[in-house]
BALOSE-654079 format. One record per residue (C-alpha): residue number from 1; residue in three letters; z, y, x. Coordinates in steps of 0.25 Angstrom, whole numbers. Each point is the difference from the previous one (the first is absolute). Layout:
REM residues N
(NUM,'ALA',(Z,Y,X))
...
//
This chain:
REM residues 201
(1,'UNK',(491,637,376))
(2,'UNK',(3,-14,-6))
(3,'UNK',(-6,-2,-14))
(4,'UNK',(10,-3,-11))
(5,'UNK',(-1,-15,1))
(6,'UNK',(3,0,15))
(7,'UNK',(11,10,-2))
(8,'UNK',(7,-8,-11))
(9,'UNK',(-1,-13,8))
(10,'UNK',(5,6,13))
(11,'UNK',(13,5,-8))
(12,'UNK',(3,-13,-7))
(13,'UNK',(10,-4,10))
(14,'UNK',(13,7,-2))
(15,'UNK',(2,3,15))
(16,'UNK',(-13,6,1))
(17,'UNK',(2,9,-12))
(18,'UNK',(13,4,5))
(19,'UNK',(-6,5,13))
(20,'UNK',(-12,7,-7))
(21,'UNK',(10,7,-9))
(22,'UNK',(8,5,12))
(23,'UNK',(-13,6,6))
(24,'UNK',(-5,6,-13))
(25,'UNK',(13,7,-3))
(26,'UNK',(2,4,15))
(27,'UNK',(-13,3,7))
(28,'UNK',(0,1,15))
(29,'UNK',(11,-9,3))
(30,'UNK',(-1,-8,13))
(31,'UNK',(2,-15,2))
(32,'UNK',(15,0,3))
(33,'UNK',(4,9,-12))
(34,'UNK',(-8,-9,-9))
(35,'UNK',(7,-12,6))
(36,'UNK',(14,7,-2))
(37,'UNK',(-3,3,-15))
(38,'UNK',(-7,-13,-3))
(39,'UNK',(11,-9,8))
(40,'UNK',(-11,-9,5))
(41,'UNK',(-2,-7,13))
(42,'UNK',(-9,6,10))
(43,'UNK',(-10,-11,0))
(44,'UNK',(-1,-1,-15))
(45,'UNK',(-1,15,-2))
(46,'UNK',(-11,1,10))
(47,'UNK',(-8,-12,-7))
(48,'UNK',(1,7,-13))
(49,'UNK',(-4,13,5))
(50,'UNK',(-12,-6,7))
(51,'UNK',(-4,-6,-13))
(52,'UNK',(1,13,-8))
(53,'UNK',(-8,7,11))
(54,'UNK',(-11,-10,1))
(55,'UNK',(-2,0,-15))
(56,'UNK',(0,16,0))
(57,'UNK',(13,1,-8))
(58,'UNK',(7,8,11))
(59,'UNK',(-6,8,11))
(60,'UNK',(7,4,14))
(61,'UNK',(1,13,8))
(62,'UNK',(2,-2,15))
(63,'UNK',(10,10,6))
(64,'UNK',(4,-2,14))
(65,'UNK',(8,-13,0))
(66,'UNK',(2,0,-15))
(67,'UNK',(-9,-5,-11))
(68,'UNK',(2,7,-13))
(69,'UNK',(-4,-7,-13))
(70,'UNK',(-6,6,-13))
(71,'UNK',(-4,-6,-13))
(72,'UNK',(-15,1,-3))
(73,'UNK',(2,2,-15))
(74,'UNK',(13,7,1))
(75,'UNK',(2,15,-2))
(76,'UNK',(-8,9,9))
(77,'UNK',(6,6,12))
(78,'UNK',(-12,9,3))
(79,'UNK',(-9,-9,7))
(80,'UNK',(-12,2,-10))
(81,'UNK',(-14,3,5))
(82,'UNK',(5,-2,15))
(83,'UNK',(11,10,-1))
(84,'UNK',(11,-6,9))
(85,'UNK',(9,12,-1))
(86,'UNK',(9,-5,-11))
(87,'UNK',(1,-14,7))
(88,'UNK',(4,7,13))
(89,'UNK',(10,8,-7))
(90,'UNK',(6,-12,-7))
(91,'UNK',(1,-7,13))
(92,'UNK',(8,12,6))
(93,'UNK',(9,0,-12))
(94,'UNK',(4,-14,3))
(95,'UNK',(6,5,13))
(96,'UNK',(14,6,-1))
(97,'UNK',(-2,12,10))
(98,'UNK',(-14,4,-5))
(99,'UNK',(4,-1,-14))
(100,'UNK',(11,10,3))
(101,'UNK',(-10,9,6))
(102,'UNK',(-10,-1,-12))
(103,'UNK',(12,3,-10))
(104,'UNK',(4,12,8))
(105,'UNK',(-14,6,1))
(106,'UNK',(-2,-3,-15))
(107,'UNK',(12,9,-3))
(108,'UNK',(-2,10,11))
(109,'UNK',(-15,1,0))
(110,'UNK',(-1,2,15))
(111,'UNK',(10,0,12))
(112,'UNK',(1,0,15))
(113,'UNK',(4,-12,8))
(114,'UNK',(14,5,3))
(115,'UNK',(3,2,-15))
(116,'UNK',(-5,-13,-4))
(117,'UNK',(8,-7,11))
(118,'UNK',(13,7,-4))
(119,'UNK',(-2,-4,-15))
(120,'UNK',(-4,-15,2))
(121,'UNK',(11,-2,11))
(122,'UNK',(-10,-4,11))
(123,'UNK',(-2,6,14))
(124,'UNK',(-11,10,1))
(125,'UNK',(-7,-9,10))
(126,'UNK',(0,-12,-10))
(127,'UNK',(-4,9,-11))
(128,'UNK',(-11,5,8))
(129,'UNK',(-5,-14,2))
(130,'UNK',(0,-3,-15))
(131,'UNK',(-7,13,-3))
(132,'UNK',(-11,-3,10))
(133,'UNK',(-2,-14,-7))
(134,'UNK',(-1,7,-13))
(135,'UNK',(-10,10,5))
(136,'UNK',(-8,-10,6))
(137,'UNK',(-1,-8,-13))
(138,'UNK',(-4,13,-7))
(139,'UNK',(12,0,-9))
(140,'UNK',(6,12,6))
(141,'UNK',(-7,13,5))
(142,'UNK',(5,8,13))
(143,'UNK',(-2,15,0))
(144,'UNK',(4,9,12))
(145,'UNK',(5,14,-2))
(146,'UNK',(4,7,12))
(147,'UNK',(9,-9,8))
(148,'UNK',(4,-8,-11))
(149,'UNK',(-7,-12,-7))
(150,'UNK',(2,-3,-15))
(151,'UNK',(-3,-13,-7))
(152,'UNK',(-4,-2,-15))
(153,'UNK',(-5,-11,-8))
(154,'UNK',(-15,-1,-2))
(155,'UNK',(1,-5,-14))
(156,'UNK',(14,2,-5))
(157,'UNK',(-4,-4,-15))
(158,'UNK',(-5,-13,5))
(159,'UNK',(14,-3,7))
(160,'UNK',(7,5,-12))
(161,'UNK',(-8,-9,-9))
(162,'UNK',(3,-12,9))
(163,'UNK',(15,3,0))
(164,'UNK',(0,2,-15))
(165,'UNK',(-8,-13,-3))
(166,'UNK',(7,-9,9))
(167,'UNK',(14,6,0))
(168,'UNK',(7,-13,-3))
(169,'UNK',(-6,-7,12))
(170,'UNK',(6,9,11))
(171,'UNK',(15,-3,-3))
(172,'UNK',(3,14,5))
(173,'UNK',(9,10,-6))
(174,'UNK',(-7,11,6))
(175,'UNK',(-13,-4,-7))
(176,'UNK',(7,-2,-13))
(177,'UNK',(6,14,1))
(178,'UNK',(-14,6,3))
(179,'UNK',(-7,-7,-11))
(180,'UNK',(11,5,-10))
(181,'UNK',(-1,14,5))
(182,'UNK',(-15,-1,-1))
(183,'UNK',(0,-5,-14))
(184,'UNK',(10,11,-5))
(185,'UNK',(-9,11,6))
(186,'UNK',(-12,-7,-6))
(187,'UNK',(6,0,-13))
(188,'UNK',(4,15,1))
(189,'UNK',(-14,4,4))
(190,'UNK',(-6,-8,-12))
(191,'UNK',(10,7,-10))
(192,'UNK',(-3,14,6))
(193,'UNK',(-15,-3,-1))
(194,'UNK',(2,-4,-15))
(195,'UNK',(8,12,-3))
(196,'UNK',(-10,9,6))
(197,'UNK',(-12,-7,-7))
(198,'UNK',(8,2,-14))
(199,'UNK',(2,15,3))
(200,'UNK',(-15,3,3))
(201,'UNK',(-6,8,-11))
//
């Protein structure tokens, strides 16, 4: 991690500060999305990202043909102590299809491939392909029961926290709806807990 002096010097340029702010507020974006949001030319953006990476202000995660960017100092996405689950989950939340699967499993706890496919509007074969990737990454667990296979999130709390913490970065009404519902339910739980505490002898 860059020291305070290096960090401040690196962000003296407005354009570099703009890039950093995008990455800090929306961890896990790939290059093209950062370019779209920053409206910078490819060469200019690549130069500044390389500079920020060289000075340990942003870090990268290779994902197939994509490279995803994270702020070294920014809010944690669960990568502490070598635990990559949160970072892997965030990467999948940046994909429309896998984000839909994760959102569905957050509301249903577990489901089979056919049910998930019907809900998210993809073919069973395409849904199965995405589920295989989620299982391979350790984000989703697979469990066979008789002739059926069910899927569930390995760490639902982590996925929920990422959606709540970075809701504004997804530009997705489904995410907004989920977070609003989660906040309402959380408020009701807190109120119920408070009432129960007050009525204890």
